[in-house]
C-alpha positions as CSV (number, residue, x, y, z in Angstrom):
1,M,-11.8,-8.6,20.0
2,N,-12.3,-12.4,20.7
3,N,-9.6,-14.6,19.2
4,D,-11.8,-17.6,18.9
5,N,-11.6,-19.0,15.4
6,L,-8.2,-17.2,14.9
7,I,-6.7,-17.5,11.4
8,S,-3.0,-16.5,11.7
9,L,-0.5,-15.5,8.9
10,D,3.0,-14.6,9.5
11,V,4.0,-12.5,6.6
12,R,7.7,-12.1,7.7
13,P,8.9,-15.1,5.5
14,I,7.0,-13.7,2.4
15,I,8.6,-10.3,2.8
16,S,12.0,-11.5,3.5
17,K,11.9,-13.3,0.2
18,G,11.1,-9.9,-1.4
19,N,7.5,-10.6,-2.1
20,D,4.5,-8.8,-1.3
21,P,2.1,-10.5,0.9
22,F,-1.1,-8.6,-0.1
23,K,-2.5,-11.2,-2.4
24,E,-2.2,-14.0,0.3
25,I,-3.8,-11.7,2.9
26,M,-6.6,-10.7,0.7
27,E,-7.4,-14.3,-0.2
28,I,-7.8,-15.1,3.5
29,V,-9.8,-11.9,4.1
30,N,-12.2,-12.6,1.4
31,K,-12.9,-16.1,3.0
32,L,-13.3,-14.9,6.6
33,S,-16.6,-15.5,8.2
34,N,-18.1,-13.1,10.7
35,K,-17.0,-15.3,13.5
36,Q,-13.3,-15.6,12.4
37,T,-10.5,-13.1,13.2
38,L,-7.4,-12.6,11.1
39,E,-4.1,-12.3,12.9
40,I,-1.1,-10.8,10.8
41,I,2.3,-11.2,12.2
42,N,4.8,-8.8,11.0
43,S,7.8,-6.7,12.0
44,F,5.9,-3.4,11.4
45,E,2.4,-2.1,11.8
46,P,0.6,-2.6,8.4
47,I,-1.1,0.9,8.3
48,P,-2.2,0.8,4.7
49,L,-3.8,-2.6,5.2
50,I,-5.5,-1.5,8.5
51,N,-6.8,1.6,6.6
52,K,-8.0,-0.5,3.6
53,L,-9.9,-3.1,5.8
54,K,-11.4,-0.4,8.1
55,R,-13.0,1.2,5.0
56,E,-14.3,-2.4,4.2
57,G,-16.0,-2.8,7.6
58,Y,-13.3,-4.4,9.7
59,I,-12.2,-3.5,13.3
60,T,-8.6,-3.8,14.1
61,R,-6.3,-4.1,17.0
62,T,-2.6,-4.0,17.0
63,D,-0.1,-5.5,19.7
64,K,3.6,-4.8,19.6
65,S,5.9,-6.9,21.5
66,D,9.3,-5.8,23.0
67,A,11.0,-8.2,20.6
68,G,9.8,-6.2,17.6
69,I,7.0,-8.5,16.6
70,V,3.7,-6.8,15.6
71,H,0.4,-8.7,15.8
72,T,-2.5,-7.0,13.9
73,Y,-5.9,-8.5,14.2
74,F,-8.7,-8.0,11.8
75,K,-12.5,-8.8,12.6
76,K,-15.4,-8.3,10.2
77,T,-18.1,-6.1,11.4
78,T,-20.3,-5.9,8.2
79,E,-20.6,-7.7,4.9
80,L,-20.4,-4.3,3.1
81,K,-17.4,-3.5,1.0
82,S,-16.2,-0.2,0.0
83,S,-17.0,0.7,-3.6
84,D,-14.6,3.5,-3.4
85,E,-11.5,1.5,-4.6
86,F,-8.6,3.3,-6.2
87,S,-6.8,1.7,-9.0
88,L,-3.9,2.5,-11.1
89,E,-4.3,2.7,-14.9
90,N,-1.5,2.6,-17.5
91,N,-2.0,5.5,-19.8
92,N,1.4,6.2,-21.5
93,I,-0.1,9.3,-23.3
94,A,-1.4,10.9,-20.2
95,F,1.9,9.9,-18.4
96,D,4.0,11.6,-21.2
97,E,1.9,14.7,-21.2
98,K,1.9,15.2,-17.5
99,F,5.6,14.5,-17.3
100,K,6.2,17.3,-19.8
101,Q,4.2,19.6,-17.7
102,F,6.5,19.0,-14.6
103,V,9.8,19.2,-16.4
104,G,11.9,21.4,-14.1
105,K,9.5,20.7,-11.2
106,L,10.3,17.0,-10.6
107,K,11.9,15.2,-7.5
108,Q,13.3,11.9,-8.7
109,I,13.6,8.8,-6.4
110,D,14.5,5.0,-7.2
111,V,13.0,2.7,-4.7
112,R,13.5,-0.5,-6.5
113,D,16.2,-1.9,-4.3
114,L,14.5,-1.1,-1.0
115,E,13.0,-3.7,1.3
116,M,9.3,-3.5,2.3
117,P,7.9,-1.3,3.7
118,E,10.7,1.3,2.7
119,P,9.5,2.1,-0.8
120,M,6.0,3.2,0.5
121,T,7.5,5.1,3.5
122,T,10.1,6.7,1.3
123,I,7.5,7.8,-1.2
124,L,5.2,9.2,1.5
125,E,8.1,11.2,3.2
126,E,9.1,12.7,-0.2
127,L,5.5,13.7,-0.7
128,E,5.4,15.5,2.6
129,I,8.2,17.8,1.6
130,L,7.4,18.1,-2.1
131,P,6.8,21.8,-3.1
132,I,3.3,22.7,-4.2
133,G,3.1,22.5,-8.1
134,N,6.0,19.9,-8.3
135,A,5.7,16.1,-9.0
136,L,7.4,13.0,-7.6
137,F,8.9,10.7,-10.2
138,V,9.5,7.3,-8.8
139,E,11.5,4.3,-10.3
140,H,9.6,1.4,-8.8
141,K,9.5,-2.4,-9.5
142,K,5.8,-3.1,-9.1
143,V,2.4,-1.5,-8.7
144,P,2.4,-0.1,-4.9
145,Q,-1.0,-1.6,-4.0
146,F,-1.0,-0.3,-0.4
147,L,0.2,3.2,-1.5
148,L,-2.8,3.8,-3.9
149,P,-5.5,4.3,-1.3
150,E,-3.1,6.4,0.8
151,L,-2.4,8.7,-2.2
152,K,-6.1,9.1,-2.9
153,E,-6.9,9.9,0.8
154,R,-4.1,12.6,0.6
155,N,-5.5,13.9,-2.7
156,F,-2.7,12.8,-4.9
157,E,-3.0,11.6,-8.5
158,I,-0.7,8.8,-9.8
159,L,0.2,7.8,-13.3
160,Y,2.6,5.1,-14.5
161,N,4.6,4.1,-17.4
162,K,5.5,0.4,-17.5
163,K,9.1,-0.1,-18.7
164,S,9.2,-3.8,-18.1
165,D,7.6,-6.5,-15.8
166,H,9.8,-5.4,-13.0
167,H,10.2,-1.6,-13.7
168,L,7.5,1.0,-13.5
169,Q,7.8,4.6,-13.5
170,L,5.4,6.6,-11.3
171,L,4.5,10.2,-11.5
172,I,2.8,11.4,-8.4
173,F,1.3,14.9,-8.1
174,K,-1.5,16.8,-6.2
175,A,-5.0,16.5,-7.8
């Protein structure tokens, strides 16, 4: 991957303020020409972002330094975008009905106070050990954009109940 026309974004300051850099990253991605390469500088490998952009026709490379700095590069290979997007819809009736179906078979976790990327990794770790026929009930502070395609890929469904602007309840279960 040639690093001519490199556009670099260090997301560590954004994350350290407790914000999600997804919007800023995607604004840059949507403006990238075929000759430009996006470099994301972070303290961890952005696996969900890598997977999302690979599905949209990007090639990637990740370099990790001994100092714990991770450089991930994205280069457009095609103009085609994936039409297979996964979105989260708020349907309180479906949430309540499904929640009732899992009473007694729920694992509950609260990830609202965790730093990125811990909410996502915690949820994925819990889903790995979730017994068949059970659901994961998650207290979260926002829609987990990077988690959604991962859940779809792993054949999970997700419903949510919005309690306030900074409090969502997620119900995650096998499709």
